[in-house]
N, CA, C and O atoms as CSV, one atom per row, in Angstrom:
chain,resi,resn,atom,element,x,y,z
A,1,MET,N,N,-2.709,-71.957,6.655
A,1,MET,CA,C,-2.934,-71.580,5.274
A,1,MET,C,C,-1.690,-71.917,4.462
A,1,MET,O,O,-0.585,-71.501,4.809
A,2,LYS,N,N,-1.869,-72.668,3.386
A,2,LYS,CA,C,-0.756,-73.060,2.533
A,2,LYS,C,C,-0.440,-71.956,1.533
A,2,LYS,O,O,-1.261,-71.074,1.280
A,3,LEU,N,N,0.754,-72.019,0.973
A,3,LEU,CA,C,1.159,-71.061,-0.039
A,3,LEU,C,C,0.226,-71.160,-1.247
A,3,LEU,O,O,-0.001,-72.258,-1.755
A,4,GLY,N,N,-0.299,-70.072,-1.699
A,4,GLY,CA,C,-1.179,-70.050,-2.848
A,4,GLY,C,C,-2.651,-70.192,-2.529
A,4,GLY,O,O,-3.484,-70.035,-3.422
A,5,ASP,N,N,-3.005,-70.487,-1.279
A,5,ASP,CA,C,-4.404,-70.662,-0.920
A,5,ASP,C,C,-5.201,-69.365,-0.962
A,5,ASP,O,O,-6.397,-69.389,-1.255
A,6,LYS,N,N,-4.566,-68.243,-0.675
A,6,LYS,CA,C,-5.335,-67.000,-0.574
A,6,LYS,C,C,-5.905,-66.539,-1.913
A,6,LYS,O,O,-6.938,-65.869,-1.936
A,7,ASN,N,N,-5.256,-66.884,-3.036
A,7,ASN,CA,C,-5.790,-66.467,-4.325
A,7,ASN,C,C,-6.374,-67.630,-5.117
A,7,ASN,O,O,-6.800,-67.436,-6.256
A,8,GLY,N,N,-6.404,-68.823,-4.552
A,8,GLY,CA,C,-7.020,-69.954,-5.205
A,8,GLY,C,C,-6.105,-70.736,-6.122
A,8,GLY,O,O,-6.490,-71.815,-6.573
A,9,PHE,N,N,-4.924,-70.253,-6.418
A,9,PHE,CA,C,-4.001,-70.955,-7.298
A,9,PHE,C,C,-3.164,-71.934,-6.492
A,9,PHE,O,O,-2.497,-71.543,-5.533
A,10,ARG,N,N,-3.196,-73.186,-6.870
A,10,ARG,CA,C,-2.468,-74.218,-6.144
A,10,ARG,C,C,-1.412,-74.886,-7.022
A,10,ARG,O,O,-1.020,-76.018,-6.741
A,11,GLY,N,N,-0.949,-74.230,-8.059
A,11,GLY,CA,C,0.089,-74.785,-8.907
A,11,GLY,C,C,-0.420,-75.528,-10.126
A,11,GLY,O,O,0.386,-76.046,-10.899
A,12,ASN,N,N,-1.728,-75.602,-10.329
A,12,ASN,CA,C,-2.287,-76.290,-11.476
A,12,ASN,C,C,-2.526,-75.278,-12.595
A,12,ASN,O,O,-3.423,-74.440,-12.500
A,13,LYS,N,N,-1.722,-75.358,-13.651
A,13,LYS,CA,C,-1.818,-74.387,-14.735
A,13,LYS,C,C,-2.768,-74.809,-15.848
A,13,LYS,O,O,-2.871,-74.119,-16.863
A,14,SER,N,N,-3.456,-75.915,-15.677
A,14,SER,CA,C,-4.292,-76.432,-16.757
A,14,SER,C,C,-5.437,-75.495,-17.130
A,14,SER,O,O,-5.937,-75.560,-18.253
A,15,TYR,N,N,-5.858,-74.634,-16.226
A,15,TYR,CA,C,-6.967,-73.727,-16.521
A,15,TYR,C,C,-6.510,-72.397,-17.127
A,15,TYR,O,O,-7.353,-71.598,-17.537
A,16,LEU,N,N,-5.213,-72.139,-17.194
A,16,LEU,CA,C,-4.698,-70.887,-17.739
A,16,LEU,C,C,-4.727,-70.916,-19.268
A,16,LEU,O,O,-4.578,-71.985,-19.860
A,17,PRO,N,N,-4.916,-69.760,-19.919
A,17,PRO,CA,C,-4.938,-69.726,-21.382
A,17,PRO,C,C,-3.558,-70.044,-21.969
A,17,PRO,O,O,-2.530,-69.778,-21.346
A,18,THR,N,N,-3.554,-70.613,-23.165
A,18,THR,CA,C,-2.315,-70.932,-23.866
A,18,THR,C,C,-2.417,-70.474,-25.306
A,18,THR,O,O,-3.509,-70.225,-25.818
A,19,LYS,N,N,-1.257,-70.365,-25.959
A,19,LYS,CA,C,-1.210,-70.096,-27.395
A,19,LYS,C,C,0.166,-70.494,-27.906
A,19,LYS,O,O,1.114,-70.563,-27.124
A,20,PRO,N,N,0.294,-70.759,-29.213
A,20,PRO,CA,C,1.576,-71.202,-29.762
A,20,PRO,C,C,2.519,-70.024,-30.040
A,20,PRO,O,O,2.077,-68.914,-30.335
A,21,CYS,N,N,3.809,-70.288,-29.942
A,21,CYS,CA,C,4.831,-69.300,-30.294
A,21,CYS,C,C,4.817,-69.119,-31.811
A,21,CYS,O,O,4.643,-70.091,-32.546
A,22,ALA,N,N,4.996,-67.891,-32.284
A,22,ALA,CA,C,4.957,-67.589,-33.708
A,22,ALA,C,C,6.163,-68.155,-34.460
A,22,ALA,O,O,6.093,-68.318,-35.678
A,23,VAL,N,N,7.261,-68.456,-33.775
A,23,VAL,CA,C,8.469,-68.946,-34.431
A,23,VAL,C,C,8.597,-70.457,-34.327
A,23,VAL,O,O,8.697,-71.140,-35.346
A,24,CYS,N,N,8.596,-70.985,-33.116
A,24,CYS,CA,C,8.870,-72.409,-32.917
A,24,CYS,C,C,7.613,-73.251,-32.743
A,24,CYS,O,O,7.679,-74.474,-32.860
A,25,GLY,N,N,6.471,-72.630,-32.468
A,25,GLY,CA,C,5.230,-73.370,-32.301
A,25,GLY,C,C,5.022,-73.956,-30.918
A,25,GLY,O,O,3.999,-74.593,-30.671
A,26,ARG,N,N,5.962,-73.758,-30.014
A,26,ARG,CA,C,5.832,-74.265,-28.647
A,26,ARG,C,C,4.665,-73.579,-27.946
A,26,ARG,O,O,4.430,-72.386,-28.138
A,27,THR,N,N,3.951,-74.328,-27.148
A,27,THR,CA,C,2.800,-73.785,-26.428
A,27,THR,C,C,3.278,-72.899,-25.280
A,27,THR,O,O,4.090,-73.316,-24.454
A,28,MET,N,N,2.763,-71.677,-25.241
A,28,MET,CA,C,3.071,-70.741,-24.155
A,28,MET,C,C,1.871,-70.690,-23.226
A,28,MET,O,O,0.733,-70.567,-23.679
A,29,THR,N,N,2.120,-70.782,-21.944
A,29,THR,CA,C,1.071,-70.655,-20.940
A,29,THR,C,C,1.099,-69.251,-20.374
A,29,THR,O,O,2.170,-68.679,-20.170
A,30,TRP,N,N,-0.071,-68.695,-20.121
A,30,TRP,CA,C,-0.204,-67.344,-19.589
A,30,TRP,C,C,0.657,-67.165,-18.347
A,30,TRP,O,O,0.744,-68.056,-17.502
A,31,ARG,N,N,1.286,-66.012,-18.250
A,31,ARG,CA,C,2.078,-65.648,-17.064
A,31,ARG,C,C,1.553,-64.325,-16.519
A,31,ARG,O,O,1.011,-63.503,-17.259
A,32,LYS,N,N,1.720,-64.139,-15.239
A,32,LYS,CA,C,1.251,-62.904,-14.614
A,32,LYS,C,C,1.947,-61.685,-15.220
A,32,LYS,O,O,1.335,-60.623,-15.341
A,33,ALA,N,N,3.212,-61.826,-15.600
A,33,ALA,CA,C,3.947,-60.718,-16.214
A,33,ALA,C,C,3.337,-60.301,-17.551
A,33,ALA,O,O,3.520,-59.164,-17.985
A,34,TRP,N,N,2.618,-61.208,-18.206
A,34,TRP,CA,C,1.983,-60.918,-19.488
A,34,TRP,C,C,0.528,-60.498,-19.338
A,34,TRP,O,O,-0.166,-60.369,-20.347
A,35,ALA,N,N,0.050,-60.286,-18.150
A,35,ALA,CA,C,-1.369,-60.024,-17.908
A,35,ALA,C,C,-1.885,-58.805,-18.676
A,35,ALA,O,O,-2.996,-58.841,-19.204
A,36,LYS,N,N,-1.115,-57.751,-18.746
A,36,LYS,CA,C,-1.583,-56.515,-19.377
A,36,LYS,C,C,-1.497,-56.544,-20.896
A,36,LYS,O,O,-2.184,-55.773,-21.566
A,37,ASN,N,N,-0.658,-57.429,-21.456
A,37,ASN,CA,C,-0.481,-57.431,-22.906
A,37,ASN,C,C,-0.495,-58.843,-23.500
A,37,ASN,O,O,0.258,-59.123,-24.432
A,38,TRP,N,N,-1.326,-59.719,-22.981
A,38,TRP,CA,C,-1.380,-61.105,-23.435
A,38,TRP,C,C,-1.693,-61.192,-24.930
A,38,TRP,O,O,-1.168,-62.082,-25.599
A,39,GLU,N,N,-2.517,-60.317,-25.475
A,39,GLU,CA,C,-2.851,-60.354,-26.896
A,39,GLU,C,C,-1.645,-60.025,-27.782
A,39,GLU,O,O,-1.576,-60.493,-28.919
A,40,GLN,N,N,-0.699,-59.233,-27.284
A,40,GLN,CA,C,0.467,-58.860,-28.073
A,40,GLN,C,C,1.634,-59.838,-27.927
A,40,GLN,O,O,2.579,-59.768,-28.714
A,41,VAL,N,N,1.603,-60.730,-26.966
A,41,VAL,CA,C,2.686,-61.698,-26.766
A,41,VAL,C,C,2.685,-62.680,-27.921
A,41,VAL,O,O,1.676,-63.338,-28.176
A,42,ARG,N,N,3.823,-62.787,-28.636
A,42,ARG,CA,C,3.899,-63.663,-29.797
A,42,ARG,C,C,5.018,-64.692,-29.694
A,42,ARG,O,O,4.983,-65.710,-30.386
A,43,TYR,N,N,6.005,-64.444,-28.845
A,43,TYR,CA,C,7.184,-65.295,-28.794
A,43,TYR,C,C,7.372,-65.874,-27.397
A,43,TYR,O,O,7.107,-65.207,-26.397
A,44,CYS,N,N,7.835,-67.130,-27.340
A,44,CYS,CA,C,7.986,-67.804,-26.056
A,44,CYS,C,C,9.266,-67.407,-25.330
A,44,CYS,O,O,9.376,-67.598,-24.119
A,45,SER,N,N,10.225,-66.860,-26.052
A,45,SER,CA,C,11.508,-66.534,-25.436
A,45,SER,C,C,12.215,-65.429,-26.205
A,45,SER,O,O,11.808,-65.053,-27.304
A,46,GLU,N,N,13.265,-64.928,-25.612
A,46,GLU,CA,C,14.094,-63.919,-26.269
A,46,GLU,C,C,14.744,-64.520,-27.524
A,46,GLU,O,O,14.899,-63.829,-28.531
A,47,ARG,N,N,15.114,-65.769,-27.468
A,47,ARG,CA,C,15.727,-66.442,-28.608
A,47,ARG,C,C,14.777,-66.462,-29.810
A,47,ARG,O,O,15.199,-66.187,-30.933
A,48,CYS,N,N,13.518,-66.781,-29.589
A,48,CYS,CA,C,12.530,-66.784,-30.682
A,48,CYS,C,C,12.251,-65.375,-31.171
A,48,CYS,O,O,12.043,-65.174,-32.368
A,49,ARG,N,N,12.242,-64.401,-30.284
A,49,ARG,CA,C,12.031,-63.020,-30.718
A,49,ARG,C,C,13.131,-62.574,-31.659
A,49,ARG,O,O,12.865,-61.914,-32.663
A,50,ARG,N,N,14.385,-62.938,-31.335
A,50,ARG,CA,C,15.515,-62.596,-32.216
A,50,ARG,C,C,15.483,-63.384,-33.513
A,50,ARG,O,O,15.861,-62.863,-34.562
A,51,ALA,N,N,15.042,-64.624,-33.458
A,51,ALA,CA,C,15.034,-65.501,-34.631
A,51,ALA,C,C,13.992,-65.081,-35.666
A,51,ALA,O,O,14.088,-65.487,-36.824
A,52,ARG,N,N,13.013,-64.290,-35.284
A,52,ARG,CA,C,11.972,-63.881,-36.227
A,52,ARG,C,C,12.545,-63.087,-37.385
A,52,ARG,O,O,11.955,-63.064,-38.465
A,53,LEU,N,N,13.683,-62.435,-37.183
A,53,LEU,CA,C,14.281,-61.592,-38.208
A,53,LEU,C,C,15.099,-62.369,-39.237
A,53,LEU,O,O,15.381,-61.860,-40.322
A,54,THR,N,N,15.474,-63.586,-38.901
A,54,THR,CA,C,16.317,-64.360,-39.830
A,54,THR,C,C,15.517,-65.297,-40.681
A,54,THR,O,O,16.081,-66.013,-41.509
């Protein structure tokens, strides 16, 4: 059994949801850490989160 076979994920992120960052417009791909609050995620990085205020 190869790594990732048990849950069906083989490293291909093309099927995961995406959305643009509110500051820079860069496309963000869904991450497991964002699973519970994907609708509230607006920024791709800490840098963009800080930049929203300026």
